[in-house]
Backbone as CSV, one residue per row, in Angstrom:
resi,resn,N_x,N_y,N_z,CA_x,CA_y,CA_z,C_x,C_y,C_z
1,TRP,90.443,115.182,120.604,90.880,113.869,120.994,92.321,113.659,120.570
2,ILE,93.003,112.733,121.257,94.387,112.383,120.959,94.510,110.871,121.064
3,ILE,95.156,110.256,120.089,95.491,108.833,120.145,97.013,108.766,120.187
4,VAL,97.546,108.107,121.215,98.986,108.046,121.440,99.433,106.593,121.440
5,SER,100.598,106.334,120.827,101.149,104.978,120.860,101.530,104.626,122.289
6,GLN,101.644,103.349,122.567,101.906,102.890,123.933,103.209,103.458,124.482
7,ASP,104.208,103.635,123.612,105.494,104.161,124.088,105.607,105.681,123.923
8,ASP,104.493,106.338,123.609,104.428,107.804,123.436,105.284,108.329,122.286
9,SER,105.723,107.466,121.379,106.584,107.919,120.291,105.791,108.483,119.107
10,GLU,104.509,108.151,119.015,103.684,108.615,117.902,102.310,109.008,118.415
11,PHE,101.698,109.975,117.735,100.331,110.349,118.099,99.622,110.975,116.910
12,ILE,98.316,110.931,116.971,97.481,111.695,116.057,96.432,112.397,116.916
13,SER,95.961,113.524,116.457,94.940,114.253,117.202,93.949,114.845,116.221
14,GLY,92.802,115.191,116.728,91.783,115.770,115.869,90.664,116.387,116.679
15,GLY,89.693,116.866,115.981,88.530,117.486,116.599,87.658,118.076,115.516
16,SER,86.496,118.506,115.870,85.598,119.106,114.892,84.562,119.961,115.606
17,MET,83.784,120.649,114.820,82.702,121.464,115.361,81.462,120.589,115.503
18,CYS,80.815,120.677,116.624,79.580,119.935,116.854,78.470,120.554,115.993
19,PRO,77.807,119.733,115.167,76.785,120.291,114.275,75.484,120.612,115.004
20,GLY,74.720,121.461,114.402,73.405,121.798,114.932,73.273,123.279,115.193
21,PRO,72.031,123.730,115.310,71.819,125.144,115.615,72.300,125.447,117.037
22,PRO,72.699,126.672,117.299,73.208,127.017,118.632,72.271,126.594,119.773
23,SER,70.972,126.622,119.533,70.031,126.250,120.593,70.085,124.754,120.921
24,ALA,70.618,123.930,120.003,70.676,122.478,120.228,72.018,122.028,120.771
25,VAL,73.039,122.887,120.679,74.381,122.492,121.096,74.562,122.797,122.578
26,ASN,74.993,121.775,123.305,75.279,121.929,124.731,76.478,121.045,125.078
27,ALA,76.898,121.048,126.322,78.084,120.286,126.727,77.900,118.798,126.471
28,TYR,76.731,118.254,126.772,76.476,116.823,126.587,76.589,116.444,125.112
29,ARG,75.928,117.198,124.240,75.979,116.920,122.803,77.416,117.053,122.279
30,SER,78.150,118.038,122.772,79.535,118.228,122.349,80.411,117.056,122.782
31,GLU,80.199,116.555,123.984,80.945,115.367,124.450,80.619,114.170,123.569
32,LEU,79.338,113.977,123.261,78.950,112.877,122.377,79.626,113.016,121.016
33,TRP,79.627,114.224,120.467,80.229,114.440,119.156,81.725,114.118,119.193
34,GLY,82.402,114.508,120.266,83.819,114.183,120.417,84.049,112.684,120.488
35,LEU,83.150,111.965,121.168,83.255,110.502,121.243,83.016,109.858,119.882
36,LEU,82.108,110.435,119.091,81.889,109.921,117.733,83.133,110.155,116.870
37,ASP,83.724,111.348,116.980,84.971,111.630,116.263,86.045,110.616,116.637
38,LEU,86.213,110.405,117.929,87.225,109.475,118.420,86.950,108.056,117.935
39,SER,85.710,107.609,118.024,85.345,106.256,117.575,85.663,106.072,116.100
40,THR,85.372,107.093,115.307,85.663,107.048,113.876,87.170,106.952,113.643
41,ALA,87.930,107.730,114.388,89.389,107.729,114.231,89.995,106.387,114.634
42,VAL,89.539,105.806,115.737,90.064,104.503,116.176,89.734,103.441,115.136
43,TRP,88.506,103.457,114.645,88.126,102.495,113.604,89.040,102.646,112.387
44,ALA,89.305,103.889,111.975,90.150,104.138,110.803,91.580,103.667,111.034
45,VAL,92.127,103.917,112.212,93.484,103.449,112.528,93.545,101.934,112.443
46,GLU,92.546,101.261,113.000,92.535,99.797,112.943,92.368,99.299,111.507
47,TRP,91.647,100.028,110.690,91.447,99.628,109.298,92.744,99.784,108.497
48,VAL,93.463,100.898,108.751,94.702,101.160,108.038,95.836,100.244,108.525
49,PHE,95.823,99.915,109.810,96.860,99.073,110.408,96.227,97.802,110.982
50,PRO,95.800,96.879,110.132,95.080,95.694,110.615,95.938,94.732,111.438
51,ASP,97.267,94.882,111.391,98.134,93.968,112.115,98.499,94.449,113.516
52,LEU,97.813,95.457,114.009,98.073,95.898,115.382,97.834,94.736,116.330
53,THR,98.752,94.539,117.256,98.590,93.435,118.201,98.101,93.978,119.533
54,SER,97.036,93.418,120.011,96.457,93.768,121.313,96.298,95.269,121.528
55,PRO,95.581,95.967,120.634,95.414,97.407,120.855,94.600,97.666,122.124
56,ARG,95.019,98.668,122.869,94.319,99.074,124.097,93.796,100.482,123.913
57,LEU,92.695,100.744,124.548,92.073,102.053,124.420,91.645,102.529,125.798
58,ILE,92.116,103.688,126.178,91.693,104.326,127.427,91.015,105.634,127.026
59,ILE,89.770,105.788,127.422,89.015,106.986,127.052,88.752,107.807,128.301
60,GLY,89.143,109.050,128.267,88.837,109.983,129.337,87.864,111.015,128.793
61,CYS,86.873,111.357,129.583,85.834,112.252,129.095,85.256,113.027,130.279
62,ASP,85.110,114.340,130.133,84.506,115.142,131.200,83.059,114.743,131.440
63,GLY,82.361,114.413,130.362,80.945,114.070,130.458,80.756,112.584,130.681
64,GLU,80.819,112.157,131.937,80.708,110.728,132.249,79.401,110.130,131.749
65,SER,78.317,110.882,131.794,77.040,110.332,131.315,77.076,110.109,129.807
66,ALA,77.772,110.969,129.059,77.915,110.770,127.614,78.711,109.502,127.343
67,LEU,79.757,109.286,128.107,80.590,108.092,127.963,79.795,106.832,128.268
68,ASN,79.059,106.832,129.377,78.251,105.668,129.749,77.137,105.398,128.759
69,THR,76.464,106.439,128.307,75.385,106.261,127.340,75.913,105.643,126.052
70,SER,77.076,106.065,125.624,77.624,105.643,124.338,78.208,104.240,124.346
71,PHE,78.893,103.867,125.414,79.635,102.611,125.408,79.067,101.535,126.326
72,ASN,78.217,101.911,127.269,77.707,100.926,128.223,76.212,100.680,128.117
73,ALA,75.534,101.448,127.310,74.078,101.312,127.214,73.694,100.108,126.355
74,ASN,72.522,99.604,126.606,71.968,98.512,125.817,71.417,99.102,124.518
75,PRO,71.955,98.686,123.361,71.474,99.258,122.090,69.971,99.097,121.871
76,SER,69.370,98.052,122.418,67.931,97.858,122.223,67.113,98.884,123.017
77,ALA,67.740,99.570,123.966,67.040,100.599,124.740,67.043,101.948,124.017
78,LEU,67.796,102.045,122.945,67.905,103.282,122.189,66.671,103.438,121.290
79,ILE,66.006,104.571,121.397,64.825,104.816,120.561,65.052,106.059,119.707
80,THR,64.463,106.074,118.538,64.720,107.155,117.582,64.260,108.528,118.069
81,ARG,63.311,108.583,118.997,62.839,109.873,119.530,63.814,110.452,120.558
82,MET,64.759,109.650,120.980,65.706,110.045,122.008,66.575,111.215,121.509
83,LYS,66.816,112.194,122.388,67.702,113.297,122.025,69.065,112.738,121.652
84,HIS,69.652,113.271,120.624,70.998,112.902,120.178,71.087,111.457,119.693
85,PHE,69.949,110.880,119.283,69.905,109.485,118.832,70.944,109.191,117.759
86,SER,71.033,110.055,116.756,71.926,109.772,115.624,73.384,109.727,116.053
87,ILE,73.771,110.584,116.967,75.160,110.591,117.437,75.437,109.339,118.272
88,ILE,74.541,109.033,119.202,74.726,107.867,120.079,74.733,106.581,119.267
89,SER,73.833,106.445,118.310,73.799,105.216,117.512,75.050,105.106,116.643
90,GLY,75.586,106.228,116.190,76.839,106.210,115.435,77.997,105.724,116.277
91,ILE,78.080,106.198,117.510,79.141,105.760,118.426,79.008,104.259,118.688
92,MET,77.787,103.817,118.934,77.566,102.386,119.189,77.945,101.547,117.966
93,GLY,77.635,102.060,116.780,77.958,101.342,115.550,79.455,101.165,115.376
94,TYR,80.202,102.246,115.560,81.655,102.132,115.466,82.193,101.286,116.622
95,GLY,81.625,101.481,117.803,82.108,100.766,118.991,82.077,99.255,118.838
96,LYS,81.056,98.728,118.190,80.981,97.271,118.049,81.970,96.747,117.009
97,ASN,82.539,97.645,116.195,83.518,97.239,115.179,84.964,97.587,115.527
98,ILE,85.168,98.099,116.720,86.522,98.443,117.173,87.066,97.255,117.963
99,HIS,88.299,96.858,117.647,88.905,95.706,118.317,89.662,96.108,119.582
100,ALA,90.069,97.371,119.682,90.797,97.828,120.872,89.899,97.676,122.087
101,LYS,90.455,97.215,123.142,89.709,97.042,124.391,90.375,97.781,125.512
């Protein structure tokens, strides 16, 4: 992931390895993990710089279903037996605390 200032003068980037045994890791889970990383980073930037005015966030993701599940789903529809529950609930948790729109 990359977070870039509006005027492109500053940026931060990051990434990580998707956890789990090789049999559990797939493209969908990896996209979710990247979205969790990004959500954590945006939350941290807002925490460190609380005076940001009107932060905007544009998210691009190859896995459109991962993006929709994470940011557009109804949290009450999420059940603990659901595959990737912990990652999706983490994204939703950070998402409700991010001020960037």
